[in-house]
C-alpha positions in Angstrom: -64.1 94.5 -108.9 -61.4 95.1 -111.4 -59.8 91.7 -110.7 -63.1 89.9 -111.0 -63.9 91.7 -114.3 -60.5 90.7 -115.7 -61.0 87.1 -114.7 -64.5 87.1 -116.3 -63.1 88.5 -119.5 -60.3 86.0 -119.5 -62.7 83.1 -119.1 -65.0 84.4 -121.9 -62.0 84.8 -124.2 -60.9 81.2 -123.5 -64.5 80.0 -124.1 -64.6 81.9 -127.4 -61.2 80.5 -128.4 -62.4 76.9 -128.2 -62.6 75.5 -131.7 -65.1 72.9 -132.9 -64.0 69.7 -134.5 -64.9 69.0 -138.1 -68.4 67.8 -138.8 -67.0 64.6 -140.4 -66.3 63.2 -136.9 -69.7 61.8 -136.0 -68.6 60.2 -132.7 -69.1 61.4 -129.2 -68.5 60.0 -125.7 -71.1 60.3 -123.0 -72.4 59.0 -119.7 -75.6 57.1 -119.2 -78.0 59.1 -116.9 -81.1 56.8 -116.9 -84.4 56.1 -118.6 -87.6 58.1 -118.9 -90.5 58.7 -121.2 -91.1 61.5 -123.8 -93.5 62.3 -126.6 -92.3 62.2 -130.1 -92.5 65.5 -131.9 -93.6 64.1 -135.3 -96.5 61.9 -134.1 -97.1 62.7 -130.4 -96.7 59.1 -129.4 -95.2 58.2 -126.0 -91.9 56.3 -126.1 -89.3 55.0 -123.7 -85.9 56.8 -124.0 -82.5 56.6 -122.5 -80.9 59.9 -121.5 -77.2 60.2 -122.2 -75.0 63.1 -121.1 -73.0 63.4 -124.3 -70.0 65.7 -124.5 -68.4 68.1 -124.8 -65.4 66.0 -125.7 -61.9 67.5 -126.1 -59.5 66.4 -128.8 -56.2 65.7 -127.0 -54.4 63.7 -129.7 -54.3 63.4 -133.5 -52.5 60.5 -135.2 -51.8 60.3 -138.9 -50.8 57.6 -141.3 -47.8 59.6 -142.4 -46.6 59.8 -138.8 -44.9 57.3 -136.6 -48.2 55.7 -135.6 -49.1 54.6 -139.2 -52.9 55.1 -139.0 -55.4 57.9 -138.8 -57.1 58.4 -135.5 -58.4 61.1 -133.0 -58.2 60.8 -129.2 -61.2 62.1 -127.4 -61.4 62.9 -123.6 -64.6 63.1 -121.5 -65.4 63.6 -117.9 -63.6 64.9 -114.9 -60.8 63.4 -112.8 -58.3 64.5 -110.2 -54.7 65.1 -111.2 -53.4 62.8 -108.4 -55.2 59.8 -110.0 -53.5 60.2 -113.4 -50.1 59.0 -114.6 -47.5 61.6 -115.4 -47.5 60.7 -119.0 -51.3 61.2 -119.4 -51.2 64.3 -117.2 -48.6 65.8 -119.5 -50.8 65.1 -122.5 -53.6 67.1 -120.9 -51.3 70.0 -119.9 -49.9 70.2 -123.4 -53.4 70.9 -124.8 -54.4 73.1 -121.8 -57.3 70.9 -121.0 -58.5 69.8 -117.5 -57.8 66.1 -116.7 -60.6 63.8 -118.0 -61.9 60.5 -116.6 -62.1 58.7 -120.0 -59.8 58.8 -123.0 -60.8 56.9 -126.1 -59.3 56.7 -129.6 -61.5 56.8 -132.7 -60.4 55.8 -136.2 -61.0 58.3 -139.0 -60.5 58.3 -142.8 -58.7 61.7 -142.9 -57.2 63.8 -140.2 -57.2 67.0 -142.1 -59.0 69.8 -140.2 -58.4 68.2 -136.7 -56.3 70.2 -134.2 -55.5 69.7 -130.5 -57.9 71.4 -128.2 -61.0 71.2 -130.4 -64.3 70.2 -128.9 -67.1 67.9 -130.1 -70.7 68.8 -129.2 -73.7 66.5 -129.6 -75.9 69.2 -131.1 -73.3 69.7 -133.9 -73.3 66.1 -135.1 -76.7 64.7 -134.3 -80.3 65.8 -134.7 -83.7 64.2 -134.0 -84.4 61.4 -136.5 -80.8 60.3 -136.9 -79.9 56.6 -136.4 -76.9 55.9 -134.2 -75.1 52.9 -132.8 -74.4 52.8 -129.0 -71.5 50.9 -127.6 -70.9 50.2 -123.9 -69.8 47.6 -121.4 -73.0 45.8 -120.3 -73.9 45.0 -116.7 -72.0 42.2 -115.0 -74.2 39.4 -113.7 -71.5 37.3 -112.0 -71.3 33.5 -112.3 -74.5 32.3 -113.9 -76.0 28.9 -114.7 -76.8 27.6 -118.2 -80.5 28.5 -117.9 -79.8 32.1 -117.2 -76.7 32.5 -119.3 -77.8 30.6 -122.5 -81.6 30.2 -122.1 -81.6 26.5 -121.5 -85.0 24.9 -120.7 -83.7 22.7 -117.9 -84.6 19.1 -117.1 -88.0 17.8 -116.0 -88.9 18.5 -112.4 -91.0 15.3 -112.0 -90.6 11.5 -111.7 -88.1 11.6 -108.9 -85.7 14.3 -110.3 -83.7 15.7 -107.4 -81.5 18.8 -107.7 -81.3 18.4 -111.5 -84.0 20.8 -112.7 -81.5 23.6 -113.6 -78.6 21.4 -114.8 -77.4 21.8 -118.4 -77.7 18.1 -119.3 -75.1 16.0 -121.0 -72.0 17.8 -122.4 -70.7 15.2 -125.0 -70.8 11.6 -125.9 -68.2 9.3 -124.3 -67.4 6.7 -127.0 -67.1 8.8 -130.2 -65.1 11.8 -128.9 -64.2 11.2 -125.3 -63.9 15.0 -124.7 -65.9 18.2 -124.5 -65.8 20.2 -127.7 -64.5 23.8 -127.5 -67.4 26.4 -127.4 -69.7 24.1 -125.5 -72.3 26.3 -123.7 -71.9 25.9 -120.0 -72.2 27.9 -116.8 -69.8 30.7 -116.3 -69.3 34.4 -115.9 -72.1 36.4 -117.5 -72.1 40.1 -118.6 -69.3 42.7 -118.2 -68.6 42.5 -122.0 -68.5 45.2 -124.7 -72.0 45.3 -126.3 -73.2 47.3 -129.3 -76.9 48.2 -130.1 -77.4 49.3 -133.7 -79.8 51.7 -135.3 -81.2 53.6 -132.3 -83.2 56.7 -133.2 -82.3 60.0 -131.7 -85.5 61.4 -130.3 -84.3 64.8 -128.9 -81.1 66.7 -128.5 -80.7 69.3 -125.7 -77.8 71.6 -126.6 -78.0 73.6 -123.3 -77.5 70.6 -121.0 -75.7 68.4 -123.6 -78.3 65.7 -123.3 -79.2 63.2 -126.0 -82.5 61.2 -125.8 -82.2 57.8 -127.5 -85.2 55.6 -128.1 -85.1 52.3 -126.2 -82.5 50.8 -123.8 -78.8 51.2 -123.9 -76.3 48.7 -122.5 -74.4 49.5 -119.3 -75.3 50.8 -115.8 -76.2 54.4 -114.8 -73.0 56.5 -114.8 -71.2 54.2 -117.2 -69.3 55.3 -120.3 -71.3 55.3 -123.5 -69.9 55.7 -127.0 -72.5 57.1 -129.5 -71.6 57.1 -133.2 -73.3 57.2 -136.6 -74.9 53.9 -137.5 -73.1 51.5 -139.8 -76.5 50.6 -141.5 -77.3 52.0 -144.9 -80.2 54.1 -143.7 -78.7 56.9 -141.6 -81.9 58.7 -140.6 -85.7 58.3 -140.4 -87.5 58.9 -143.7 -91.1 59.9 -144.0 -92.9 56.9 -145.6 -94.6 57.7 -148.9 -98.3 56.8 -149.0 -99.3 54.9 -152.1 -102.3 56.1 -154.1 -103.1 52.5 -155.1 -105.9 51.1 -153.1 -106.1 47.4 -152.2 -108.7 45.1 -150.7 -108.1 42.7 -147.8 -106.8 40.1 -150.1 -104.2 42.4 -151.6 -106.0 42.9 -155.0 -105.8 46.3 -156.6 -109.1 48.1 -156.6 -109.8 49.8 -159.9 -112.1 52.8 -160.1 -115.2 52.0 -161.9 -116.1 54.3 -164.8 -119.4 56.1 -164.4 -122.1 54.5 -166.6 -124.2 56.7 -168.8 -127.7 57.4 -167.5 -130.5 55.6 -169.3 -132.8 57.8 -171.4 
């Protein structure tokens, strides 16, 4: 019992020694869990949400502009991975910070690295709250080799008047006499998906600090279990604002309705 108690105290002391990263870092790595439906707290309406297992992320590297790297950045690690699947260089970086090996390591640019230390953690509940707008970046699903109709939304050729096996063809690619070649950037069949995609200004519906879950309104690129990067939106409006109801009344045509003054009663 004494050994178990000592181990428990050691674990609690380590957990208490974990420092939080500065609040200026509004970026977190996560894993897409799936989609569900929840009710909004402010109006009770049902909305589709994507559940993201966000954080905690460990800070395993800090780069400064005054150092040999020449720019300010923070390296975040997320997930779990076996030591045998890591290179010795990356494994040594984890051992230096006394952090278990992570599956994903991503670098995030910051304006100032003051306050950042190795071994700090980033939690979703510390940087996001319901009503915030975020941008989500991930590698979207790969569709393989796709035709022009699926890849670019072409209408296709008529399927009547003797057309044979040409209904889904892209049509002509270029003129022969003037150019004699196909211009670069011509939309044709090819590999579709599997590219980095960013969805901007998604509202945070709910944040569960106990299970490190973030509920984002709408869909998020990528498959279930894929890496997702959630960060503060680049748009000017950073959070949802309660609309101010105007006291001016208008009719159906948009004309302002003026209140009629009460007329004096006839004697």
